N, C-alpha and C positions, 0 to 999 in steps of 0.2 A: 050404595053411592060409594065411592072410592076413594083414596086421595093423590088422584091424577093432577088436581091443580099444587098439592104439595109436591108430586114430583117433578113438578116444572123445574123447582128451586136445583134439584139435583139432575135436570135432563141431561146436560151436556156433558154430566161424569158419565152417566149411564150410556150416553151414547156412541163416546170414544174414549179410550183408555189405549195409552203407547207406553207400555215397557220394554226396557234395552236390559238384557240380561249381559252380564260379564263375569270373568272368573277365569281359573286357569285350567289349561286343558285338564281334563278328569275331574273336574269338582262337580260336575252335573248341569250345566248349563243346558246342554240340547234333552236331559232328563227334563227340566225344568220348561222347554218350550214343547216337550212332547206331552206333558201333563194339561200345558195350559190349552193347547190344540185338541183337547178329548173335548167331543162332544157331552153334553147332559146327560148321566144316568145316575142312577143312586149308589152304585159300586165307587163312582171316583171321590168321595167325599168319606175321609176317614171317620168311626168313631170317636167321640170321647175315650170312649177304654181304649181305642188302638193307639193312643197317641198320648195318653197318658204316662208317668215317668214309672208307673208299676208295671207297666208293657212294653218297656223300652222305649218310652219317646219323651219328648220334651216338656211336658206341661203338667204340673200340677197348682193344688190349692185355687187361688185367684183367677189362676191364669187358664186352668181348665176350664173354668167359669164364663170367662170372656172366648175361649175356644168355640165353646158351644154355641153362644149367640152369633159369633162370625159364621160359622159352620151353615148354621141355619140360614142366615143371610146369603150365602153364598149359594146355597142350594135353590132358594126362590128365584134369584138373578142372574143363574151363571148363564152364558154365553160363550161357547167356543171361541180362541183367537185365532188369527190367522198369521201365521210364523214366516217373518223374512229372515232368511237367514245369509250371515253376510258372507258364508262358503257360497251359496246360489249366487249372490251377486258377481264375485271372484269368477264364478264359472262362467257367465254369462259375458265377461271380458273374454274367456278362454276360447267361447264359442265362437266369438269375430274374428280372432286369430287364425293365421294358415296353421295347417298341421305341421308345418317344416318349423313354424316361430314358438307354438307349445310345445313341440320336441326338444328344440335347444333348449329353451327356458325349463321344463322339467328336467332336461340332463344337466344343468348348473345348481340345481337344486338338489341333485342328490349325491350321496357317497359314490363315488362313482367306481369306488374298489367293490360294493355290492350290487349295482346293477349295469346293465350294458345298455348303450343307445338303441340297439337294435330290439332288446325286449322292450324298451319305454315304447317304441314305433308300432309294435305287435300291440301290444296294450291298447294304443290310440286307435288303431284300425278298428279293434271291436268296438271300441266307444264310438265311434263316427258312425258303424254300420249300425249299431242298435238303438241310435239316438235320430234318425233320419228325419223326425216330425220336427225336429226343430228348425231346419231348413225353411219352414213356410212363417216362421216367426223371426225372420233374419230382421226386418224392417222393425218390429217393434221391439227388437233387442237394441236398436242402434237409436231409437228414441226414449226408451228408458236411460239409457246409457248416457244419452246426451250429444251424441255423436250427429243426429240430425233435430231435426225442430218438427213440429207437425203432430206432436202428441195433444190428444183431446180427451183426457178421463171422462166427459161426459158420452163420449162414443163407443165408450169401451161396453161388452156385456160381462155381466159377472161371471157365468159360468165358463166361458171361453177365456177371460182373463186369469180366471182359477186354474184351469187346466195348464194355461202358459206356464204358470208358477210351478205346477206339477211337474211338468215336462223339464223344468228348467233344474228342479230338485234331483230326477230321476237320472239326468247327466249326471250332476254332482256325487250322487250316489255311485254310478257307473265308476265315474273316475278314481273316484276314492278307494273303491274294491280294489282295481288294477292296480293302483299305485302301492296301498298296502300290501297286497300279494308281491311285490317286488320289491321293497324293503317297509317296513312299518313306520318309519320315520318319515317317508318320503312324502304322503300327502299333506302333513304338517308343516312339512318344511315348504315345500312346492307353495301351499297356500299363504304362509306368512310372508314370503318373499312377494308373491303378488299382488298382495294387502299394500307389503312396503312401495311397491313398485308404481302402483296405482294412487298412491297418495304423494309421492314424490312428482311422477309425471303425468298424471289423469288417463294413464293407460297400463297396461300389462306388457313391459317393455325386454326384452332379453337382455339388453346390457344396461339396464336403468341406472346400476350400481355408479357408473361412469357419466351420467346424465347431470346434466343444472338443476336445483331444484326447483319448480314451476310451482309457486307459493300460491298459485290460482287451484293447485292441485288438491291441496290437502282435504276441504269439503265433498272430493269426486262422491266417494263411498254416501255419506251421510247424504249428499245433494239427490244420489239415485233412488238411496230408500225413501227420501220425503218423496219422490216423483211417486213412487209406489203407493206410499200413505194417502197421497191424495187421491189416486185412482181407486183404493179401496175403498174410502170413506166416500168416494162419489156412488160407487154401485152398491155399499151395504149401509142400510138405515143404522144398524146397531154395528158398531166397526170396532172391536178390541183387536189390536196388533202387539204381536213379540217379535223384536230382534234379538237374534240368536246368530252372533255373539261380540258386540261390543269391546275391541282390545285396543282402542285408541283414545285418551281421554280427552283430547280433541273433539273427537265424534261424538263422545258423549254430550261433551257442553253446546256442540250444533244443536240438540234435539232440546235440552234443559233451556237454551234459549228463543227458541222457537215453539214450546209445547208447555202448558201449563199441566195439562195429562200424562206428560210424559215422568216415567221414575225409572232410576239406574237401578236393577236388583243385580246384588253380586250372589253367587252363587260359592258358598267357600263347604272345604272339606277337611281334614284332618290330613298332616304330610303323611302319614302311615298310610291310611287311607287310599290317599289317591296315589300312590306309588303303589301299590298291592293292583289297584284297579287298572295303570297303565300296564305293569306288566303281567298281569292275568288276561285282561281283556284286549289289549295293544300290542302285546308282547315288546313293550321298549325295555332296552336293556338301562343297568345306572348310566353309562355314559350319555345316551338319548336323554333320559330323562333330565341329566343336569343341563346339557345343551337346552333341553326344552324351558326349564326355569331362569336360563338366565336370557334367553332370547323374548321371553314373556315378560322381564324385567328390564326391557330398555336397551338391549345389548342386541348386536348383529354377528352373523354367520358371516365369513367373507374369505374365501378360500381355505374351507375348513377349519378355521379359527374364530373361535368365539372374541370380539372386541367391540370396544364400548362405541357409539355414534363420532364422527369423526368430524359433523360439521353441524350448523345449526339446522338446515334442512331436512338430515336424519333422526336430528334428534325428538320433532315432533312429527316424524312421521312412520316411525317405527310402533312397530306393539309395545305396547306398555300395560300390562294388565293389573302391575302396580299401583299406578296412579288411577287406573278405572277405580280400584278398591278405595281409595283414599276420598272418591267424590261422588261413592254410591248414595243413594237416597235409603236403602233399604238391604237388608244381608239376610238372607237365609242359609241354615246348616243342613249341609246334605251327608248324613252318616256313612251312608255307603257301606254299613257293616253286614247287608244282605242285600245281592245285587238285585232283588227283585221285588225288594221291600222299601218302596217310596213313601208310607205314610206319612213320615214326617217331614219332608219335602213339599210333599201336596198339601197337608195342613197349613202349613206356613204360605205357602202360594194361596189358598183359599182364603186366609188370614188376612193378607194385605189385599186382596181383590175386594174383600167387602168394604176395608176402608179407603181402598180407592173409590169406589160409589158413593159411599157412606161415610164420612169423615165422622171421627166422634163417636162412632158407634159402641164402642167399649172404650177406656182410659188403656194408656200404657202400661206394659210391664214393668216391673223394678227394675229389670235390666236396661230397659230402652229409657226409662226415667235418669236411670246414675251416667248411662253413655252420654245420653245428651247433653248434662252438664260437662262430661270430660270433651265433648266435642264442643260445644259453646267455648269453652275455657281456652281451648288451644289458639283462638283468635287475639288472647291477649301478647303471644309469644313477639318478642321483636327480633327473631330469627329470619333470615332472610333467604334459608334453604331449605328449612321445614318446619312446620308448626305443631305441635303435637301437645296433646290435654290429659292430664290424669288426673283420678280420684280416688280417695282411699275411704272406704264404708266399715261399718261394724261387719257382724256376721248377719245383721237382720237388716242390709243396706242404708243404714243411718247415715250418714255423709260424717267424715269426722276430718277430712282436708281436701284441698281441690290445688293443683299444680298446673305449670305451662312452661315447657322449655324456655330459658330466659336468663340473662345475667343476674347476678347477686343484686339484692336490694341495695340503690344508690346507686347503680354503675347504669351508663345510657345504652341502653339495647342496641343491635349493631343496625337494624333500619334507620335508625336517628343518628348515626355517625356517617361520614364521608369522607370518601379519598381525598378530596382539596382540605377537609378541617385537618385530617391525619397530618397532611404535608406542610401546612402552613401557619392552621390556628396556635397549636402548642399546648391545647384548653387542657390543663390537668385532671379537669374532674371527666372530659369526656373520653381523652386517650392517655393510655400509661405512660409510666416513663420510657418503657421499653419501645413502643411505637413512635415517640416524640424524636428518639435517641439511637438507637439502632440502626446505623447506616447501611448494613447489609438487607435488612428488613424492608427499611423505607426504598430502597433501590428497587426491590422487588416488587414493593406495590405501586411504584411509579411506572416500571416497565407493564406490569400486567394491566395498567389502566393507562396508557398513555392515548391507547386511537381513543377513545372515549372523552379523555382531558381533553385531546384535539378538536374533537368534534362534538363537541359539549352540547349544539342544537339537538344533536340526533334523540337525546333523552326525552325530550319534549316538555322539561320541568320535574321530572323524575330526580329523586336525589342519586346520586353516585355513590351508594354504600358499598360495602365489601366486608368479606369474609375471613376473618384474621387468621382463624385455622386454614383455611385453603393457601391463603399468602404466605402462614410459616412454615408450612408441609412444602410448599415449594421452595422456599428460601432453604430448608435444610434439606429437602431430597427425600423425605420421608412421608409416611401417611399417619403419624401420629394422632389418634382422638383425642389425646390428652392436652391438646391445644385449643379446643373448644372453649369459649368464652363462657357460655351459658352453661346454666343446670339444667338435667333433664325434666321432663315434666314429672316423673315418677319419682325422681329425688327430691324436685321441688315440693312436693307434696308430703312427702316421709318429714321433711325439715321442717314445713309448716307446725305439725304437730308439737315437735320437741321445742320450737321458737314459741308457741303460745299456749303450750302446758295442754295439749287435746287429752280425749280418752283414751286409752291404751285402743292397740288394732287386733292385739292376738287372736286369731283366727278370724277374721274379716277378709273383706276382698279388695284387689285394686284393680281398675279400670283404667284400660288407656287405649288411645285412639290408635296406639303402634307397640305390639307386645316390647316388653321391657328388652334392653341389652343385658349382655353380661353384668355390667357393673350395677345396673339396678335389680336386676334378678336377685342378686346376692345379699341386697338391701332389703329386699322385698322378703325373704327367706328368715333375715336375722331379726325382722319388726314381728314375724308373725302371721303374714300373708299365708292365708289357707287357699285362695282362689284368685286368679290371675283372668281378667276377660278383659279380651282384646280384640281389635279391629284389624288390623293389618300386619302381618307376621313380620318382626324384624330381620334382616338377612343376619345372623350370628347363630352363636353355638348355644346361645340360652337356655332354649327349652330342650335339646339334647345333652346338655352338659348340668349348668348349674342349679336347672330346676328340675331335674330326674336322679338325684344322687340324695343319699340318705337319709334320716328316719324323717323330715318333715318334709314331703313333697308338696307345694304347692299345686292345685288342680290347674291346667291350663283350659279356658273356655272360649272357643270361637263365638264373638258376639252375634247375634240372633235379632234382629229389628227394626225400624225406621230410626232413621239419626238425620242432625242437620236441618236443611229445609223440608226435605221429607215427612222428617216426625212431626211438623206444624201443619204439614197437608193432611198428614193421615188422622192427626188426632184433635184438630180443633173442629168441633161442630160448626154448622153454617148456621145451624140455629138450637138454643139451648132446646135438648130432647126432651120436657118436660112440655114446652110449647107446640114439639111436633105432634107428641100421643094428643094433645089439647086441641090439635086443630083434627085430626084424624077421627077423634071423637064427637066434633062437629057435625061430621060429615054422615053419621049413624043415625037410623030412623027411629 
């Protein structure tokens, strides 16, 4: 006999898994997708020896034992994933355009000094000639993209539908090759702009920058993916799907709200490894990398210049990998030390695949359990801009202090103060003497919020809070960070140690949901921190300047593991494991 009855408790997890990959270009999302697409064979599962610290891997001690259990489970239960690439969806929109419109769109995406319009046209002619078979799928394309109705997943045949997906991917590869031959950055630029256009207008439009924002279009791409997911679930009994790659946080939220089986998984690598990869493999020069980094962190390129989004529609529709990293459920690290060696990233993918199918099969790593505390702590922050959490530990991961970015004790957080209160209540506990009496500041505060004050109903009961720093910098015409009311999370954690007479932390670790700024980095060095574990890189020079000189340089470690709600879904067992074993034992003769 076997445990099929027990498997019924895990059936939904074993039948359907949906992973969304996110990460900066060059970090390894495509590598991760390729690994997940691999059919079952002995070679795809790295041995414990291959991923041990002694062999240049990441696991040692109890983590190595955890990996042996999880890799064994993965070997027994593995089934390859079907990948849905965002780039292929964008290609689908391009396929339905006229050649003239595609030419104009790509031309507007290019650095015109590097390529000619005629060279782009010749490339398009070759692509059209080599992808004639796509013409037979125009009706299906229109249905999947939502331009026409009538899509019935039950009418699809698995072999034919998968062949269609393969043809779309071939088109993407052909177009990518042609554009990269013209200019290494042209493919990325064109597809980023196409994605922004789809989110803003619902289609790829040559002059989308000048069109009005269509609020119904923001979920165009995820809704298209969702139609493909429904088709795949209909035609496959066991359906494991990976989306490569999500680079807009609201698209990630779309799937989080719809599927309990969805995990947003970020792929990260070091800045130096990523730069080397982009240079050696994709031939990006430093200027191209700089533009890429900014456009993947919520910026736009207009007329060859990198600018901040000018309106709300642009803010929520553009590529913003930075925000995607902040809401990821799982973070994996891709060392990229050897391009052909994928043992480390493969081991992590199989680790979390096993936990998706069977939560609680092992307990969390020390890195995960401490970062989970920091991640939870950030919810205590009253900052209306960004919430950050931090934990200071000894060298053995014993917790010494917890902090989050917030105002000093006894002061009122920004989220609990209002513009109306600052302008009219004159409460000396809630608002400073400066806020109550400086006419220039008060004038700026009123001017910046006059529309919402006049239309208070649009808030729908929300408080009209304000950021003191932003208004003060607007008043003084500068960008001084010293005007913030809050202590940084790391700074707050350090101060708790001295405030309550905690144990020394020399040789210890700092865990933070965002890598420390220059000011907090200096304090970390001063108190003797030897390792800084972070999730999201801070946009400053702390790693390249403050932490990379002197006799005692803290080691920077990219966090890897489950965090937030993902932590609970991966590590909370559906039943006590002892009961599970007891049930299986009852089935034996």
